C-alpha positions, 0 to 999 in steps of 0.5 A: 061329222067326226068319228074315231074308231079303233083299227085292227092294229094295236094302238091305232085309231082311224079319224073320219070327218072333221076334227075341229073345235066342236069335237075336240073334247070328244077326241080327247075323251076317246084317247084319254086312256090310250095316252096313259099307256106305254108305246106309240099311238097311231092315228090314221088320218086318211079319211080326215077331211078337215082340221082347224086350230082346235084340232091341231091343239088337240093333237099336240095335247095328245102327243104331250100327254104321251110324255116319254111313253111313246110318240103320236104318229099321224099316218096318211094325212090327205092333201088338205090336212097336210097343207094345214100341218105344213102351215103350222109346222106340225112336223116340228112339234115334240113327240109327234111324227107325220108319216105320209105312207098309207100302209106301214112298211112291215105290213106290205106284201 
């Protein structure tokens, strides 16, 4: 089961479950308005358990749609998801940043 929900932080969404071909349109629709706005867009991937090539394509499209208005920041991917990112060299995709930190530096106490 896939779920995308806003967090307490502005322009951040938490993805839960599996981002695959079956839900790629749901993902795109949920972010359609956000990718047209200014500023970075952060996806918390700590609860994402699986991603396939359709999910990777959906992330690349989201980053592409941000154009020069901001970056797509992928935060805290788990080991399985990060392994896929490494295999496809997602870190080299334009307008995208992968952060393995769970909590942003400015929110640490």
